[in-house]
C-alpha positions, 0 to 999 in steps of 0.5 A: 229158826228165829225172825224179829220183826219191827213188832212181832218175833216169829219161830218155827217149830214141827209136829207129828200129825199122824203119820208125817210132819207138819212145821209151824210158823209160829208169831206173837207181838212184843207185848206181855200177854200178847196171842201166839199165831199160827201158820201150818206148812204142809205138803205131800213130801214132808215125811220126817223131822228135818223136811218140814223144818226146812219147809218151815224156816224157807216159808219164815226167811220170805215174810218181809213182815207182819203188819200191826193188824197181825198179817203176814206180808211177803217178799213178793208182797203177797198178804195172807 
């Protein structure tokens, strides 16, 4: 999944961590050579790749904005 914001672009991926899977939300500014940031989406129920992708996509959908200082703002107003 890909989601575009005013100053950033974000996308999801999945990686295998041991015998489990982890969803990733990666995001970066819309500027040449900008750094990629990662959020790990982990959970005890993420036993296969599809579950990890769904969890990461769900979390990405709940992100309202990414600020100029690369902070995440969720739809309920909580900042990360």
